[in-house]
C-alpha positions as CSV (number, residue, x, y, z in Angstrom):
1,M,8.8,-19.8,0.1
2,D,9.5,-22.6,3.0
3,K,7.5,-22.8,5.7
4,I,8.4,-22.1,9.1
5,K,8.1,-25.5,10.6
6,D,8.7,-25.0,14.3
7,R,5.4,-21.9,14.4
8,K,2.0,-22.8,14.8
9,I,-0.6,-20.5,14.8
10,V,-5.1,-20.5,15.6
11,V,-7.2,-18.3,13.3
12,I,-10.1,-17.1,15.1
13,N,-13.5,-16.4,13.9
14,Q,-16.6,-17.5,15.2
15,A,-18.7,-17.0,12.2
16,T,-15.9,-18.0,9.2
17,N,-16.3,-16.7,6.0
18,Y,-14.2,-16.2,2.6
19,L,-11.8,-14.0,4.0
20,T,-10.9,-16.2,7.0
21,I,-10.9,-18.8,4.9
22,G,-8.2,-17.1,2.3
23,F,-6.1,-16.2,6.2
24,C,-6.2,-19.4,6.9
25,N,-5.3,-21.1,3.9
26,S,-2.0,-18.1,3.5
27,F,-1.2,-19.2,6.7
28,Y,-0.6,-22.0,6.4
29,E,1.7,-21.5,3.4
30,R,4.2,-20.5,5.6
31,F,3.7,-22.4,9.0
32,G,3.7,-25.0,10.0
33,S,0.8,-25.1,11.8
34,V,-2.7,-23.9,11.6
35,S,-5.7,-24.1,13.4
36,L,-9.3,-22.2,13.0
37,I,-11.6,-21.4,16.2
38,T,-15.2,-21.1,14.7
39,G,-18.7,-21.3,15.0
40,S,-19.5,-22.0,11.2
41,I,-18.1,-22.1,7.5
42,H,-19.4,-20.4,5.4
43,V,-17.5,-21.1,2.1
44,Q,-17.5,-19.3,-1.2
45,G,-15.4,-20.3,-3.7
46,E,-12.2,-21.0,-2.1
47,Q,-12.2,-24.3,0.2
48,L,-10.4,-25.5,3.4
49,N,-7.3,-26.9,3.1
50,P,-7.7,-29.7,4.5
51,A,-4.9,-30.1,6.2
52,I,-5.8,-26.7,9.0
53,T,-7.2,-28.5,12.4
54,V,-10.7,-27.1,12.9
55,T,-12.4,-26.7,16.8
56,K,-15.5,-26.0,16.9
57,I,-17.5,-23.8,19.5
58,N,-20.8,-22.1,19.2
59,K,-22.6,-20.6,15.9
60,W,-23.6,-16.8,16.3
61,V,-26.5,-16.0,16.4
62,E,-28.3,-12.6,14.8
63,R,-31.5,-12.5,16.3
64,P,-32.7,-11.5,18.7
65,S,-30.2,-8.5,20.2
66,W,-29.8,-10.5,23.7
67,K,-29.3,-14.3,22.1
68,K,-27.0,-12.3,19.7
69,M,-25.0,-10.7,22.9
70,F,-25.6,-14.8,24.4
71,S,-24.0,-16.3,21.7
72,F,-20.3,-13.6,21.7
73,L,-20.4,-14.3,25.0
74,R,-20.2,-17.7,25.1
75,A,-18.3,-18.2,21.8
76,M,-14.9,-15.6,24.0
77,L,-15.4,-18.1,27.2
78,S,-14.8,-21.2,24.8
79,M,-12.4,-18.9,23.0
80,W,-10.7,-17.9,25.7
81,V,-10.4,-21.6,27.7
82,L,-9.1,-23.2,24.7
83,L,-6.8,-20.4,24.6
84,L,-4.8,-21.3,27.7
85,T,-5.4,-25.3,27.6
86,R,-4.9,-26.4,23.7
87,Y,-3.9,-23.5,21.8
88,R,-1.7,-22.1,25.0
89,K,1.4,-22.6,22.6
90,H,-0.1,-21.0,19.7
91,E,0.5,-17.4,17.8
92,V,-3.7,-16.0,17.9
93,F,-4.8,-14.1,14.4
94,F,-8.4,-12.5,15.8
95,V,-10.8,-11.8,13.0
96,S,-14.3,-10.6,13.0
97,L,-16.3,-11.9,15.6
98,P,-16.8,-11.7,19.1
99,P,-16.4,-7.9,18.5
100,M,-14.5,-8.1,21.6
101,A,-12.7,-11.4,21.2
102,Y,-9.5,-9.3,21.1
103,L,-9.6,-7.9,24.0
104,L,-8.8,-11.5,25.6
105,N,-4.6,-10.8,25.0
106,L,-5.2,-9.2,28.0
107,V,-6.3,-12.1,29.9
108,L,-4.0,-14.4,27.5
109,P,-0.1,-15.0,27.1
110,N,-0.1,-15.8,23.3
111,R,0.9,-13.7,21.2
112,F,-1.6,-12.0,19.9
113,S,-2.9,-9.7,16.6
114,M,-5.5,-8.6,15.5
115,V,-7.6,-7.5,12.3
116,I,-9.8,-4.4,13.1
117,W,-12.9,-3.5,10.0
118,D,-15.0,-2.0,12.4
119,V,-14.0,-0.2,15.6
120,Y,-15.2,-0.8,18.7
121,P,-16.8,1.6,20.7
122,D,-17.7,4.2,18.4
123,V,-20.4,1.9,16.3
124,F,-22.5,2.4,19.1
125,K,-22.7,6.0,18.3
126,I,-24.3,5.0,15.7
127,T,-27.3,4.0,18.5
128,G,-27.0,7.2,20.3
129,M,-24.4,6.4,22.8
130,R,-21.5,9.4,23.6
131,E,-18.7,9.1,24.5
132,N,-19.0,9.8,28.4
133,H,-20.8,6.2,29.0
134,A,-19.9,4.2,31.2
135,V,-19.2,1.2,28.1
136,Y,-17.5,3.5,25.7
137,K,-15.3,4.4,28.0
138,L,-14.6,1.2,29.4
139,W,-14.1,-0.6,26.2
140,S,-12.1,2.7,25.0
141,R,-9.3,2.1,28.0
142,L,-9.2,-1.7,27.6
143,N,-8.5,-0.9,23.5
144,R,-5.5,1.4,24.2
145,R,-4.4,-1.6,27.2
146,S,-5.1,-4.4,24.1
147,F,-3.2,-2.9,20.7
148,R,-0.8,-1.8,22.3
149,K,-0.2,-5.5,23.6
150,A,-0.6,-6.3,20.2
151,Y,2.0,-8.0,18.4
152,R,0.4,-7.0,15.1
153,V,-3.1,-4.6,14.3
154,F,-4.0,-4.9,10.8
155,T,-6.6,-2.4,9.1
156,I,-7.9,-3.1,6.0
157,S,-7.8,1.2,5.3
158,D,-6.3,4.4,5.6
159,R,-9.1,6.1,7.2
160,M,-9.4,3.1,9.3
161,A,-6.3,3.9,11.0
162,D,-7.2,7.2,11.3
163,L,-9.6,6.9,13.5
164,L,-7.7,3.5,15.2
165,Q,-4.9,6.3,16.3
166,Q,-7.2,7.2,19.1
167,Y,-6.1,4.0,20.4
168,V,-2.8,3.0,19.6
169,D,0.9,4.9,18.3
170,R,-0.2,5.6,14.2
171,A,3.2,2.9,13.4
172,K,2.4,0.1,14.8
173,I,-1.3,-0.4,12.6
174,I,-0.5,-1.5,9.0
175,V,-3.1,-1.1,6.5
176,Q,-3.6,-4.0,4.0
177,P,-7.4,-3.8,2.2
178,I,-9.0,-7.3,1.8
179,W,-9.8,-8.9,-0.9
180,S,-13.3,-10.1,-3.4
181,I,-14.9,-13.0,-3.3
182,F,-14.8,-12.6,-7.2
183,Q,-11.7,-12.3,-9.1
184,E,-12.6,-12.5,-12.1
185,N,-15.2,-10.6,-14.1
186,E,-17.5,-12.8,-14.7
187,K,-20.5,-10.8,-15.0
188,V,-23.5,-12.3,-16.7
189,I,-25.3,-10.6,-19.5
190,K,-28.8,-9.8,-18.8
191,E,-30.1,-11.6,-21.5
192,E,-28.5,-15.0,-20.0
193,N,-28.9,-14.0,-16.7
194,P,-32.0,-16.1,-14.9
195,F,-32.1,-13.8,-12.0
196,V,-33.5,-11.4,-14.4
197,Q,-36.2,-13.3,-15.8
198,I,-37.4,-14.3,-12.9
199,H,-38.0,-11.1,-12.1
200,S,-38.7,-9.6,-14.9
201,L,-35.1,-6.8,-14.6
202,D,-35.1,-6.0,-18.5
203,T,-36.3,-2.7,-19.0
204,Y,-34.8,-1.6,-16.0
205,F,-32.2,0.4,-15.3
206,V,-31.2,-1.5,-11.5
207,V,-30.0,-0.1,-8.9
208,Q,-28.9,-2.6,-6.3
209,Y,-28.8,-2.8,-2.3
210,S,-27.5,-6.1,-1.8
211,G,-26.4,-6.7,1.7
212,N,-27.6,-6.2,5.5
213,I,-29.7,-3.6,6.6
214,G,-28.7,-3.3,10.5
215,L,-28.6,-0.3,12.0
216,T,-24.5,0.8,10.1
217,H,-26.7,0.4,6.9
218,K,-29.2,3.2,6.5
219,V,-30.8,1.7,3.6
220,E,-34.1,4.1,4.4
221,V,-31.4,6.7,2.3
222,L,-32.3,4.8,-1.3
223,V,-36.2,4.9,-0.6
224,D,-35.1,8.4,-0.1
225,L,-33.9,8.4,-3.2
226,A,-36.4,6.3,-4.7
227,E,-39.0,9.4,-3.9
228,K,-37.2,11.9,-5.8
229,M,-37.1,9.5,-8.6
230,R,-40.2,7.9,-9.0
231,E,-41.0,9.8,-11.8
232,Y,-38.5,7.7,-14.2
233,D,-40.6,4.2,-15.0
234,H,-37.0,3.2,-16.6
235,I,-35.4,2.9,-12.8
236,L,-36.0,0.1,-10.4
237,F,-34.2,0.2,-6.7
238,Q,-34.0,-3.3,-5.7
239,I,-33.3,-4.1,-1.9
240,I,-31.5,-7.4,-1.4
241,G,-30.8,-8.7,2.1
242,R,-32.0,-8.8,5.3
243,G,-31.6,-7.6,9.0
244,P,-33.5,-5.8,11.7
245,R,-34.2,-3.0,9.9
246,K,-36.4,-4.4,6.6
247,P,-39.6,-4.1,8.4
248,V,-39.2,-0.3,9.1
249,L,-38.1,-0.1,5.1
250,E,-41.0,-2.6,3.8
251,K,-43.3,-0.3,5.4
252,L,-42.2,3.3,4.3
253,V,-42.4,2.0,1.1
254,S,-45.7,1.1,1.5
255,E,-46.6,4.5,3.2
256,K,-45.1,6.3,0.7
257,S,-46.1,3.9,-2.3
258,L,-43.6,3.7,-4.4
259,P,-44.2,1.7,-7.2
260,N,-40.5,1.3,-8.3
261,C,-39.0,-0.1,-5.1
262,Q,-38.8,-4.0,-4.8
263,F,-37.8,-6.3,-1.9
264,L,-36.4,-9.4,-2.7
265,P,-34.6,-11.5,0.3
266,F,-31.3,-13.5,-0.1
267,Q,-29.8,-14.9,-2.8
268,T,-28.2,-18.6,-2.8
269,D,-24.3,-18.7,-3.2
270,E,-25.5,-19.9,-6.1
271,M,-27.8,-17.3,-7.3
272,F,-26.3,-14.9,-6.0
273,P,-23.6,-14.2,-8.9
274,F,-26.5,-13.7,-11.2
275,S,-27.9,-11.6,-9.0
276,L,-25.3,-9.3,-8.2
277,S,-24.9,-9.6,-12.5
278,A,-28.4,-8.0,-12.6
279,A,-27.7,-4.5,-11.9
280,D,-26.3,-1.7,-13.2
281,L,-25.8,0.7,-10.5
282,G,-24.3,-1.5,-7.0
283,V,-24.6,1.2,-3.4
284,V,-23.0,0.7,-0.8
285,I,-24.6,2.7,1.9
286,L,-22.8,3.7,5.6
287,D,-24.1,5.7,8.6
288,E,-21.8,8.7,8.6
289,K,-21.1,8.5,12.4
290,T,-19.1,5.6,11.6
291,S,-18.1,5.4,7.6
292,R,-14.7,6.9,7.9
293,G,-12.8,4.2,7.0
294,S,-15.4,1.2,6.6
295,V,-15.4,-0.7,3.3
296,P,-18.5,-3.3,3.0
297,S,-17.3,-6.4,1.3
298,K,-19.7,-6.0,-1.5
299,S,-17.5,-3.1,-2.2
300,Y,-14.9,-5.0,-3.7
301,N,-17.7,-7.5,-5.9
302,L,-18.7,-4.4,-7.7
303,M,-15.7,-3.9,-8.9
304,S,-14.5,-7.0,-9.7
305,Y,-17.9,-7.5,-12.3
306,G,-17.0,-4.2,-13.1
307,I,-20.5,-2.7,-11.6
308,P,-20.4,1.0,-11.6
309,S,-21.0,2.5,-7.4
310,L,-22.9,4.2,-6.0
311,Y,-21.8,5.7,-2.3
312,I,-23.5,6.9,0.4
313,A,-20.9,8.2,3.4
314,S,-19.5,11.0,4.7
315,E,-16.6,13.3,2.8
316,D,-13.7,11.9,4.9
317,S,-14.7,8.3,4.2
318,Q,-12.7,5.9,2.4
319,L,-15.1,5.2,-0.4
320,K,-15.0,8.9,-1.1
321,V,-10.7,8.6,-1.8
322,Y,-12.2,5.1,-4.2
323,A,-14.3,6.8,-5.3
324,D,-11.9,9.6,-6.4
325,K,-9.0,7.4,-7.0
326,Y,-10.6,4.8,-9.5
327,N,-13.6,6.5,-10.7
328,H,-15.7,4.2,-10.5
329,A,-17.8,5.3,-8.3
330,R,-20.0,8.3,-6.7
331,C,-19.7,9.9,-3.3
332,Y,-22.4,11.5,-2.1
333,S,-23.2,12.6,1.4
334,E,-26.8,11.8,3.1
335,Q,-27.9,15.9,2.8
336,Q,-26.3,15.0,-1.2
337,L,-29.4,13.1,-2.2
338,D,-30.1,15.6,-5.0
339,E,-27.2,15.0,-6.7
340,A,-27.2,11.8,-6.0
341,A,-30.1,11.4,-8.1
342,E,-29.4,13.5,-10.6
343,F,-26.3,10.9,-11.3
344,I,-28.6,7.9,-11.2
345,L,-30.8,9.2,-13.5
346,N,-27.6,10.9,-16.0
347,L,-26.2,7.4,-15.8
348,S,-28.9,5.4,-16.6
349,E,-29.6,7.9,-20.0
350,S,-25.9,7.4,-20.8
351,K,-24.6,4.1,-22.4
352,A,-20.8,5.9,-23.1
353,L,-20.8,7.1,-18.9
354,Q,-22.3,3.2,-17.9
355,K,-19.1,1.3,-20.3
356,E,-16.4,4.1,-18.5
357,M,-17.5,4.1,-15.2
358,A,-17.9,-0.8,-15.7
359,L,-13.8,-0.4,-17.1
360,A,-12.5,1.5,-13.9
361,A,-13.8,-0.7,-11.2
362,E,-12.2,-3.7,-13.1
363,R,-9.1,-1.6,-12.9
364,A,-10.0,-0.7,-9.6
365,S,-10.5,-4.1,-8.5
366,L,-6.8,-5.0,-9.2
367,D,-6.2,-3.9,-6.0
368,F,-7.8,-5.5,-4.6
369,R,-7.3,-9.4,-5.5
370,R,-6.9,-12.5,-3.5
371,N,-2.8,-12.1,-3.2
372,N,-4.3,-9.5,-0.5
373,A,-4.3,-12.9,1.5
374,H,-0.7,-13.3,0.9
375,K,0.6,-9.7,1.9
376,F,-1.3,-10.3,5.2
377,V,0.6,-12.7,5.6
378,E,4.1,-11.6,4.9
379,K,3.7,-8.2,6.7
380,Y,3.3,-10.4,10.0
381,L,6.3,-12.5,9.5
382,N,8.2,-8.9,8.6
383,E,10.6,-7.6,11.4
384,H,9.4,-4.5,10.9
385,P,6.3,-4.3,9.0
386,I,5.4,-1.5,7.3
387,I,2.0,0.2,5.1
388,H,3.1,0.7,1.4
389,T,-0.5,2.4,0.7
390,E,0.2,5.8,-0.8
391,E,-1.4,8.0,2.7
392,S,0.4,5.8,4.9
393,V,3.9,6.4,2.5
394,E,3.6,10.0,3.1
395,Y,3.0,9.5,6.6
396,Q,6.1,7.5,7.3
397,A,8.0,9.9,5.8
398,K,7.1,12.6,7.8
399,N,7.8,10.6,11.0
400,F,10.6,8.7,11.0
């Protein structure tokens, strides 16, 4: 398709990853000018088109909490100044960080759109914050104004859209799934996998959690599973990553003297395909207070490599929808760990079930390809964007 030469857009994300790069590159195929405001760029596979203008701001700081909040506020201030000056005539496409930065559309004249995959202030419920808390009430009120004013409001799942409709008319929400880092199944067999050899994993059925270990990821349930299954010597529970809860988990494993748990740091980008390939079963865990619509990117990576998944999430979560739809995963609540343990054992002992679920994961991955970035852009440009998922079609049939 031809470029729209008279339209300029700036993508903003304090911590740019493969998804933001994909958005930028896809917008560049249609827009005359594309820019990026960011604090850092983490390239995983796809390179940012060199014709895209990059303006650097301060980097995101993960810990401690006060430094992270300071980095957010500093980034917001920088974004506000840049959008008032250098990018005052640009359309704005907000992605991810700082989590409150989309609220800048309340004080800026730019045409402003956002991709929402963590719903604030709802996430704060994990910390025990109630809906009558002053911060919660204020942010909720600002959400209603911000989303109502937005040009486009994107989210990545139907369940997330259900959650967002408390803030904005459901008809305005555009659902578009994202995509995996990996576009093909390049899983490395154990016999040729250096990660397997380094960590002596060749004789184990590896149940792997790989990712952040933060407040929204209740990884302690994996420790609970390991405790329930400590008698099965062939099953290893592997926890790869970092985050504020990792020391707590390591202490818990030590106190319980669990021989079937292994902690490893985040792997390099070069080693990541090998560490992912080592998993016989990938684990995705979300706090049930906020898991309704969230779909962590690791879910798509596991699908792409044809790795069966275990989801620990609520019954009304998007992960449960995907597990039922594609049959590549099983989803259990935190109260169903006995059933989860039985599933792990059955899978570890059945090559036929492993193959069946692996093939189902590969089929599922076809819905989460890089082409989805282009779909974001086309829906952005569509004068009357609609949601194309099954549930959304049903919704529109009832309401239009």
